[in-house]
Residue, then its C-alpha position, 0 to 999 in steps of 0.5 A: m721660658n716664662y710660665a705666666r706669659r705662656d698661659p692664655a688661661l691666666h691672661a684671660v682670668v686676670r683681665r676678666w677679674t682685675d682692672g686699673e692699677d690692680l691689673q698693672r701690679l698683678d701683671a708685673l708680679l706674675d711676669a717676675l714670678g713666671e720667669d723665676a718659676a720657669g728657671r731658678l725655682d724649677g731647678l731648686a724644686a727638682t733638687a729639693d725633691k731628690n734631697p728630702p728633709v731629715l729628722r735629727q732627734f738628738d744632738r751629740d750629747g743625747n739631748r732631744v732637739d727634734e731638728i728637721v734638716y733641710h737641703p739648701a735648695y728647699s731653704e732657698l725656695c722658702e725664702a722665695a715663697y715667704s719673703t721675696y713673693g710673700l705668698s702667705a702674707l698676700s691676704h693680710r698686708g700690702l705688698h708688691g705695690w699695694a698699699e693695702t691688702p690686695p684681693h684674694l685673687v692675687k694670692y691665688l694666681a701668684s701661688y698658681v704660678f709658683v706651684q708650677a715649679e714647686f708644689g710641696l712647699a705650697c702646703p705650709v705656705s697655705m697653712t701659714d696663711a690659713a693659721a693667721r686668718v683663723l687667729e685674726l677671725f677668732g683669736d684675741s688680737d691682744v693675745f695672738g698679735p705677735w704670732i699673727d705678725g710673725l705669720t704674716s711677716v715677709d722678713p726672714a728674721t721675724s717670719m714664722t710658719g704655721a701648721m694645722f694638726m688634725t689627724e690622729p691614729q683613730a681620728g681624721t675624717d671623724i673629728a668627734m673621735t679626737e682623743t687629744v685632751a686639753e687640761p686648763r693650767d696656769g691661765g692656759w692649757r696643756l695638751t696631751g695626745k698624738k697627731w698622726f699626719a702633721s705636715n710642717p711639724d716644726a712650724d712656729v705656730i700650730v693650730t690643733l684640736a683637743r677635747f676639753p673638760g666638760g665637753e660633749d662626748g662623741s661630738t665635734r662640739g666637745v672639741g676646742m681649737f688651740m694654738v700651740p707655739k713651738k717655743l715657750p715664753d722663755g724661749s725653751p722648746n714646748n712639750f712635744t716631740i716629732d717622733r718620725l717623718k713620713d715617707k711619702m709618695g709625693t711632696r717629698s721636699m716638705p716634711s710630714g711627721e708624727v707628733t706627740l704632745s706631752g702636756a704641751h703649752a697651748l692657748q685657746v682660740g675662740q669658743l671652746d665648743r666652736g673649735f671644729v667650726q672654727m677649724a673648718e674656716m682654716v680647712n676650707t681655705s686650704r681646700l681651695s688652695n688644694a684646687m689651685r695647686a691641682s690646677a697649677l700641676m695640670r698647666r705645668s704638665v700640659r705645657d711640658a707635653v705640648d713642648h715635647t710634641r712640637d720637638r718630637i718627630v714621628f712618621g716624618k712630622p712633629l708629634f703635635e701634628q698628628p691627629l690623635m695626639r692633637a685630640t689628646l692635647l686638646e682635651l688636656c688643655l681644656e681641662s687645665e683652662a677650665s679648672l683655672a677659671m673655677v679657682a679664680y672665680s672662687a677667689k673672687c667669691l671669697q673676696a666678696a664674702d670676706d667683704g660681707n656679701p651674704d650671697s657670696k658667703q653661701l656661694i664660697r661655702v659650696l664652691t670650695p668643696l666642689a672645686k676641690h672634689f672635681i679639680c684635684k681628681r682631674a689633676r690625677v688624670v691630666t698629669g698621667e696623660a701628659m706623662e704618657v705623651r712623653g713616652g718612656n722618658g715621661y716615666i723617668e724621674e729626670w723629667a718633671h712629669a713623674r713628680l707632677v703625677r706623684d704630687a697630683h695624687l695628694g689633692s684628693i686626700w689632704e684636707g678631706s678625701s674625695n668622698v668626705i668632700a662630696l658629703d660636704v657638698l651634700r651637707c651644703m645642699r641640705k643646709f641651704n639648698a646650695h645647688r639652687h643657689i649655684a644655679t641661680t648664680m650661674i643663670g645670672v652669669l649666663a644672662g649677661l652674655g652677648p649674642d655670640c654666646a647664645d648657643g652656649r647660654s641656651v644649652l647651659v640654662r637647660a643644664w642648670e634647670d636639669l641639675t636643679e631638679r636632679g638636686d631636689r630629687l637627691l635631697i628627698s631620697s633616702t640617706d643611702v641613695a643621697e650619699s651614694g649619688c652625691a659624688h657624681y652630682a658634685n662632679a656635674l655641678a662643678q663641670t657645669i660651673m666651669q662650662t658657664l665660667l668659660f663662656d663668661l670669660a669668652n664674652h669678656s674677651i670678645h667685648s674687650t679685645g675682639d678675640y674669639r679664642g675663648l669662645l672656641v675653648a668654651f664651645a669645645y669644653l661644652d661639647r666634649s662628646d665621643d666626636v672631637s670638635a674638628e674646628a677646635l682641633s684645627h685651631l689647636g695652636a691658638v688654644v695652646d698659645g693664646t693667639a687669636v681666633d676669628r668669629e666664624s671659626a669659633l661659632l662653627a665650634s658650637p654643638l648647635a652650629d648648622s651642619t650646612v655651613g661647616a659644623t663639627r658634626 
């Protein structure tokens, strides 16, 4: 078993958006990680899930220590993530054969493979990466250099982990309600307040928000960004306590807790009145990571379901050959493949944005919430359906399905619940006509497609024109109408983006390898009406395994195919 080798969607995006030495290095990394994830890491993840961390608040002499005790399986997973594969460092330094920092796509695809084994640890890995990013972007390198070095180190002796403390008992969605206060003292700051849902609470570097003297009351401009180190310069503990750990539905391997800051030493990051805007950079990075993780959960659950149906004999033949089961599996496969296409494309846009492309900066600003909103919700459905495929055993914790379902519900909650994310999409539309920017970009993608993709192009160009008009109407409607309708509209945008990207991937595969499997997948995802595509169903094995599909079969899957030559209708 190798998670990377058995993933045709992964192969497609790697070959579409990397080439040359980048392709060779990424293939080697994914191959090694794919084998490790399917074997050693998967076993460790199962053990860590059954043995969650424990908070030890006092030592035997009654001294407050707030030590979190981890099972050795989780510690070994940490070594793999932070050191062996350097997942939190890949966006900051050269690793795995890259002399310079590799493209963002490398980090997201490597993490996607890792998460198929272990989901919980991916949260602190993402926050460590994001903490280094915001300190690099907004902090003084002379001040924060040592912490940035630690956050991006792959040496267990020097590496640090990061965390993001935003949620308070009364403030999560509404950051303007933050009550933690910051007071200047001794050239730094002292923070006092309570953080209610703090994941990785024993992190070495904590990025958080607090109100500052003279700041605007009741506004996010009155909230500054601060870095709270775990240790003071003399090596003693900083002035905060971990009050208790949360008993969570999922991500049980990784601790989340309640933290009280009692005059904790902190350093200011960037401009005081730009704290929330700066924190948004960290949040957006984590949101894209959420979408990536949801995509990984889908892939793992679908692959497990497919393997089960090939082994399970029902009514005299494998379950995989039963017509209704084939229809179920096809839908799950399409959801999984489309989600990875959007995550990978977003990673490419993030890279272009970081390289200074202004169009990409606007595009990634809206792609990130769109990906989180749609993909994370679909992961809940896909993992649940995949669990059902295995029947009663799927509900048993000895199999991975139940854990995947539990973890899948998290993506729609952390870094902003779905409604908050949909409102963020609406904010982008109001600020820079994001829907029009997306439509223009996607129509440009469609314009580059070859003749075999003509049916898809014609359908999708009309879809983008309709979505543009629909978005315009949403913007001129009343506030209540716009806000109540923005979630459905965000879903339509996300799904049409994924439909477009699947045709782009198919077009690349046709011209680079002559294989039409991608076109079959694109047509099937485009036309998911009540009538299941018979052509796609007949080639389910190719969809699942990534084997070749001929041109005629792929074209017959088009919703516009001529019924006289064997169309799907």
